[in-house]
Biopython code that builds the backbone (N, CA, C, O; Angstrom):
import numpy as np
from Bio.PDB.StructureBuilder import StructureBuilder

atoms = [
    (1, "MET", "N", (12.419, 72.536, -18.295)),
    (1, "MET", "CA", (12.722, 71.946, -17.010)),
    (1, "MET", "C", (14.247, 71.933, -16.815)),
    (1, "MET", "O", (15.018, 71.756, -17.759)),
    (2, "ILE", "N", (14.642, 72.126, -15.569)),
    (2, "ILE", "CA", (16.060, 72.137, -15.209)),
    (2, "ILE", "C", (16.311, 71.015, -14.214)),
    (2, "ILE", "O", (15.613, 70.913, -13.205)),
    (3, "GLU", "N", (17.297, 70.173, -14.487)),
    (3, "GLU", "CA", (17.657, 69.120, -13.532)),
    (3, "GLU", "C", (18.614, 69.710, -12.503)),
    (3, "GLU", "O", (19.614, 70.338, -12.851)),
    (4, "HIS", "N", (18.289, 69.495, -11.220)),
    (4, "HIS", "CA", (19.106, 70.030, -10.125)),
    (4, "HIS", "C", (19.470, 68.886, -9.191)),
    (4, "HIS", "O", (18.599, 68.117, -8.785)),
    (5, "PHE", "N", (20.752, 68.765, -8.847)),
    (5, "PHE", "CA", (21.243, 67.720, -7.946)),
    (5, "PHE", "C", (21.496, 68.309, -6.567)),
    (5, "PHE", "O", (21.993, 69.429, -6.447)),
    (6, "PHE", "N", (21.152, 67.552, -5.518)),
    (6, "PHE", "CA", (21.382, 67.983, -4.138)),
    (6, "PHE", "C", (21.416, 66.764, -3.231)),
    (6, "PHE", "O", (21.057, 65.663, -3.649)),
    (7, "SER", "N", (21.844, 66.956, -1.995)),
    (7, "SER", "CA", (21.894, 65.875, -1.011)),
    (7, "SER", "C", (20.647, 65.911, -0.134)),
    (7, "SER", "O", (20.231, 66.972, 0.330)),
    (8, "CYS", "N", (20.063, 64.752, 0.082)),
    (8, "CYS", "CA", (18.911, 64.646, 0.967)),
    (8, "CYS", "C", (19.350, 65.015, 2.384)),
    (8, "CYS", "O", (20.384, 64.529, 2.843)),
    (9, "PRO", "N", (18.600, 65.856, 3.086)),
    (9, "PRO", "CA", (18.971, 66.236, 4.450)),
    (9, "PRO", "C", (18.741, 65.127, 5.474)),
    (9, "PRO", "O", (19.142, 65.265, 6.629)),
    (10, "HIS", "N", (18.110, 64.042, 5.074)),
    (10, "HIS", "CA", (17.884, 62.898, 5.961)),
    (10, "HIS", "C", (18.963, 61.834, 5.794)),
    (10, "HIS", "O", (19.628, 61.459, 6.760)),
    (11, "CYS", "N", (19.135, 61.348, 4.556)),
    (11, "CYS", "CA", (20.039, 60.214, 4.306)),
    (11, "CYS", "C", (21.348, 60.624, 3.628)),
    (11, "CYS", "O", (22.254, 59.803, 3.488)),
    (12, "TRP", "N", (21.453, 61.892, 3.203)),
    (12, "TRP", "CA", (22.648, 62.473, 2.582)),
    (12, "TRP", "C", (23.004, 61.859, 1.225)),
    (12, "TRP", "O", (24.111, 62.061, 0.727)),
    (13, "GLN", "N", (22.076, 61.116, 0.629)),
    (13, "GLN", "CA", (22.308, 60.575, -0.703)),
    (13, "GLN", "C", (22.095, 61.670, -1.744)),
    (13, "GLN", "O", (21.249, 62.547, -1.570)),
    (14, "GLN", "N", (22.859, 61.612, -2.812)),
    (14, "GLN", "CA", (22.725, 62.557, -3.918)),
    (14, "GLN", "C", (21.484, 62.178, -4.719)),
    (14, "GLN", "O", (21.364, 61.045, -5.186)),
    (15, "ILE", "N", (20.567, 63.119, -4.877)),
    (15, "ILE", "CA", (19.372, 62.893, -5.678)),
    (15, "ILE", "C", (19.197, 64.065, -6.638)),
    (15, "ILE", "O", (19.833, 65.107, -6.489)),
    (16, "SER", "N", (18.331, 63.878, -7.614)),
    (16, "SER", "CA", (18.081, 64.960, -8.568)),
    (16, "SER", "C", (16.589, 65.205, -8.676)),
    (16, "SER", "O", (15.774, 64.323, -8.404)),
    (17, "MET", "N", (16.252, 66.413, -9.075)),
    (17, "MET", "CA", (14.868, 66.810, -9.298)),
    (17, "MET", "C", (14.790, 67.655, -10.542)),
    (17, "MET", "O", (15.727, 68.378, -10.881)),
    (18, "LEU", "N", (13.661, 67.558, -11.220)),
    (18, "LEU", "CA", (13.393, 68.445, -12.344)),
    (18, "LEU", "C", (12.604, 69.633, -11.821)),
    (18, "LEU", "O", (11.543, 69.472, -11.217)),
    (19, "LEU", "N", (13.126, 70.813, -12.057)),
    (19, "LEU", "CA", (12.508, 72.050, -11.582)),
    (19, "LEU", "C", (11.987, 72.844, -12.764)),
    (19, "LEU", "O", (12.631, 72.916, -13.811)),
    (20, "ASP", "N", (10.825, 73.435, -12.592)),
    (20, "ASP", "CA", (10.224, 74.256, -13.636)),
    (20, "ASP", "C", (10.625, 75.713, -13.403)),
    (20, "ASP", "O", (10.205, 76.310, -12.412)),
    (21, "PRO", "N", (11.428, 76.296, -14.293)),
    (21, "PRO", "CA", (11.905, 77.667, -14.091)),
    (21, "PRO", "C", (10.801, 78.725, -14.174)),
    (21, "PRO", "O", (11.063, 79.905, -13.943)),
    (22, "ALA", "N", (9.599, 78.325, -14.495)),
    (22, "ALA", "CA", (8.498, 79.286, -14.547)),
    (22, "ALA", "C", (7.941, 79.578, -13.158)),
    (22, "ALA", "O", (7.169, 80.522, -12.991)),
    (23, "TYR", "N", (8.326, 78.775, -12.150)),
    (23, "TYR", "CA", (7.731, 78.907, -10.817)),
    (23, "TYR", "C", (8.780, 78.960, -9.718)),
    (23, "TYR", "O", (9.689, 78.131, -9.676)),
    (24, "SER", "N", (8.649, 79.940, -8.829)),
    (24, "SER", "CA", (9.358, 79.950, -7.559)),
    (24, "SER", "C", (8.349, 79.460, -6.533)),
    (24, "SER", "O", (7.221, 79.950, -6.486)),
    (25, "GLN", "N", (8.754, 78.489, -5.705)),
    (25, "GLN", "CA", (7.779, 77.914, -4.796)),
    (25, "GLN", "C", (8.433, 77.189, -3.631)),
    (25, "GLN", "O", (9.637, 76.932, -3.634)),
    (26, "THR", "N", (7.619, 76.865, -2.638)),
    (26, "THR", "CA", (8.016, 76.020, -1.521)),
    (26, "THR", "C", (7.010, 74.881, -1.449)),
    (26, "THR", "O", (5.800, 75.106, -1.451)),
    (27, "TYR", "N", (7.521, 73.660, -1.385)),
    (27, "TYR", "CA", (6.640, 72.493, -1.347)),
    (27, "TYR", "C", (7.360, 71.327, -0.681)),
    (27, "TYR", "O", (8.562, 71.398, -0.425)),
    (28, "VAL", "N", (6.624, 70.254, -0.401)),
    (28, "VAL", "CA", (7.179, 69.066, 0.242)),
    (28, "VAL", "C", (7.153, 67.916, -0.749)),
    (28, "VAL", "O", (6.153, 67.673, -1.424)),
    (29, "GLU", "N", (8.279, 67.213, -0.818)),
    (29, "GLU", "CA", (8.377, 66.027, -1.663)),
    (29, "GLU", "C", (9.195, 64.982, -0.912)),
    (29, "GLU", "O", (10.121, 65.330, -0.178)),
    (30, "ASP", "N", (8.863, 63.715, -1.089)),
    (30, "ASP", "CA", (9.598, 62.645, -0.427)),
    (30, "ASP", "C", (10.894, 62.340, -1.156)),
    (30, "ASP", "O", (10.955, 62.392, -2.385)),
    (31, "CYS", "N", (11.941, 62.019, -0.383)),
    (31, "CYS", "CA", (13.215, 61.598, -0.959)),
    (31, "CYS", "C", (13.011, 60.302, -1.726)),
    (31, "CYS", "O", (12.339, 59.394, -1.237)),
    (32, "GLU", "N", (13.579, 60.204, -2.914)),
    (32, "GLU", "CA", (13.432, 59.000, -3.727)),
    (32, "GLU", "C", (14.260, 57.837, -3.189)),
    (32, "GLU", "O", (14.071, 56.702, -3.627)),
    (33, "VAL", "N", (15.175, 58.090, -2.252)),
    (33, "VAL", "CA", (16.011, 57.040, -1.684)),
    (33, "VAL", "C", (15.452, 56.552, -0.348)),
    (33, "VAL", "O", (15.204, 55.357, -0.185)),
    (34, "CYS", "N", (15.249, 57.470, 0.618)),
    (34, "CYS", "CA", (14.838, 57.069, 1.974)),
    (34, "CYS", "C", (13.360, 57.315, 2.259)),
    (34, "CYS", "O", (12.861, 56.895, 3.303)),
    (35, "CYS", "N", (12.654, 57.983, 1.362)),
    (35, "CYS", "CA", (11.212, 58.256, 1.452)),
    (35, "CYS", "C", (10.817, 59.232, 2.561)),
    (35, "CYS", "O", (9.627, 59.380, 2.839)),
    (36, "ASN", "N", (11.773, 59.898, 3.199)),
    (36, "ASN", "CA", (11.446, 60.907, 4.200)),
    (36, "ASN", "C", (11.064, 62.209, 3.509)),
    (36, "ASN", "O", (11.557, 62.497, 2.418)),
    (37, "PRO", "N", (10.182, 63.007, 4.136)),
    (37, "PRO", "CA", (9.743, 64.263, 3.510)),
    (37, "PRO", "C", (10.824, 65.342, 3.564)),
    (37, "PRO", "O", (11.527, 65.494, 4.563)),
    (38, "ILE", "N", (10.934, 66.079, 2.472)),
    (38, "ILE", "CA", (11.888, 67.181, 2.344)),
    (38, "ILE", "C", (11.093, 68.424, 1.960)),
    (38, "ILE", "O", (10.290, 68.393, 1.028)),
    (39, "GLU", "N", (11.321, 69.519, 2.685)),
    (39, "GLU", "CA", (10.724, 70.794, 2.300)),
    (39, "GLU", "C", (11.696, 71.495, 1.350)),
    (39, "GLU", "O", (12.841, 71.774, 1.705)),
    (40, "LEU", "N", (11.225, 71.769, 0.157)),
    (40, "LEU", "CA", (12.046, 72.389, -0.879)),
    (40, "LEU", "C", (11.598, 73.828, -1.104)),
    (40, "LEU", "O", (10.409, 74.097, -1.276)),
    (41, "SER", "N", (12.541, 74.735, -1.100)),
    (41, "SER", "CA", (12.279, 76.134, -1.437)),
    (41, "SER", "C", (13.115, 76.466, -2.664)),
    (41, "SER", "O", (14.341, 76.364, -2.642)),
    (42, "VAL", "N", (12.438, 76.861, -3.725)),
    (42, "VAL", "CA", (13.086, 77.082, -5.018)),
    (42, "VAL", "C", (12.725, 78.480, -5.514)),
    (42, "VAL", "O", (11.557, 78.868, -5.496)),
    (43, "ALA", "N", (13.731, 79.234, -5.956)),
    (43, "ALA", "CA", (13.481, 80.576, -6.493)),
    (43, "ALA", "C", (14.208, 80.749, -7.821)),
    (43, "ALA", "O", (15.376, 80.386, -7.964)),
    (44, "PHE", "N", (13.494, 81.309, -8.781)),
    (44, "PHE", "CA", (14.037, 81.593, -10.103)),
    (44, "PHE", "C", (13.894, 83.076, -10.395)),
    (44, "PHE", "O", (12.940, 83.715, -9.952)),
    (45, "GLU", "N", (14.847, 83.621, -11.145)),
    (45, "GLU", "CA", (14.752, 84.972, -11.695)),
    (45, "GLU", "C", (15.175, 84.899, -13.150)),
    (45, "GLU", "O", (16.254, 84.399, -13.471)),
    (46, "ASP", "N", (14.332, 85.393, -14.014)),
    (46, "ASP", "CA", (14.594, 85.365, -15.461)),
    (46, "ASP", "C", (14.969, 83.970, -15.948)),
    (46, "ASP", "O", (15.851, 83.818, -16.793)),
    (47, "GLY", "N", (14.295, 82.950, -15.410)),
    (47, "GLY", "CA", (14.520, 81.576, -15.844)),
    (47, "GLY", "C", (15.760, 80.908, -15.280)),
    (47, "GLY", "O", (16.064, 79.770, -15.637)),
    (48, "GLU", "N", (16.487, 81.602, -14.398)),
    (48, "GLU", "CA", (17.690, 81.020, -13.789)),
    (48, "GLU", "C", (17.462, 80.752, -12.313)),
    (48, "GLU", "O", (16.845, 81.556, -11.615)),
    (49, "LEU", "N", (17.963, 79.616, -11.841)),
    (49, "LEU", "CA", (17.853, 79.241, -10.440)),
    (49, "LEU", "C", (18.744, 80.150, -9.608)),
    (49, "LEU", "O", (19.957, 80.194, -9.813)),
    (50, "VAL", "N", (18.142, 80.879, -8.667)),
    (50, "VAL", "CA", (18.911, 81.799, -7.822)),
    (50, "VAL", "C", (18.958, 81.334, -6.370)),
    (50, "VAL", "O", (19.801, 81.786, -5.595)),
    (51, "SER", "N", (18.044, 80.423, -6.001)),
    (51, "SER", "CA", (18.039, 79.925, -4.628)),
    (51, "SER", "C", (17.407, 78.547, -4.590)),
    (51, "SER", "O", (16.367, 78.315, -5.206)),
    (52, "PHE", "N", (18.045, 77.618, -3.854)),
    (52, "PHE", "CA", (17.505, 76.271, -3.656)),
    (52, "PHE", "C", (17.861, 75.840, -2.248)),
    (52, "PHE", "O", (19.025, 75.888, -1.851)),
    (53, "GLU", "N", (16.855, 75.418, -1.491)),
    (53, "GLU", "CA", (17.099, 74.929, -0.138)),
    (53, "GLU", "C", (16.262, 73.685, 0.096)),
    (53, "GLU", "O", (15.070, 73.655, -0.209)),
    (54, "ALA", "N", (16.906, 72.654, 0.643)),
    (54, "ALA", "CA", (16.225, 71.407, 0.989)),
    (54, "ALA", "C", (16.390, 71.199, 2.492)),
    (54, "ALA", "O", (17.506, 71.059, 2.994)),
    (55, "ARG", "N", (15.247, 71.182, 3.210)),
    (55, "ARG", "CA", (15.271, 71.047, 4.666)),
    (55, "ARG", "C", (14.508, 69.790, 5.071)),
    (55, "ARG", "O", (13.501, 69.432, 4.461)),
    (56, "GLU", "N", (15.012, 69.126, 6.121)),
    (56, "GLU", "CA", (14.263, 67.997, 6.655)),
    (56, "GLU", "C", (13.095, 68.521, 7.486)),
    (56, "GLU", "O", (13.196, 69.555, 8.146)),
    (57, "ILE", "N", (11.997, 67.794, 7.439)),
    (57, "ILE", "CA", (10.842, 68.140, 8.240)),
    (57, "ILE", "C", (10.367, 66.878, 8.958)),
    (57, "ILE", "O", (10.806, 65.772, 8.642)),
    (58, "GLY", "N", (9.492, 67.048, 9.900)),
    (58, "GLY", "CA", (8.946, 65.905, 10.597)),
    (58, "GLY", "C", (9.798, 65.403, 11.738)),
    (58, "GLY", "O", (9.579, 64.296, 12.228)),
    (59, "GLN", "N", (10.771, 66.195, 12.175)),
    (59, "GLN", "CA", (11.639, 65.777, 13.273)),
    (59, "GLN", "C", (11.160, 66.392, 14.561)),
    (59, "GLN", "O", (11.757, 66.164, 15.613)),
]
sb = StructureBuilder()
sb.init_structure("model")
sb.init_model(0)
sb.init_chain("A")
sb.init_seg("    ")
for serial, (resi, resn, name, xyz) in enumerate(atoms, 1):
    if name == "N":
        sb.init_residue(resn, " ", resi, " ")
    sb.init_atom(name, np.array(xyz, "f"), 0.0, 1.0, " ", f" {name:<3s}", serial, name[0])
structure = sb.get_structure()
């Protein structure tokens, strides 16, 4: 697992997530600070994070 830090697109607080380098995926998870949903797109190549995007949804 890889810990990745980013800013929530809703409340702009710094949060972290554990990412599994075995999977590239897009999914929705709630912010641990403001509880708003965030769409996360994560891509790995050879076990390294090559792309991470956190977008607000529900607006």
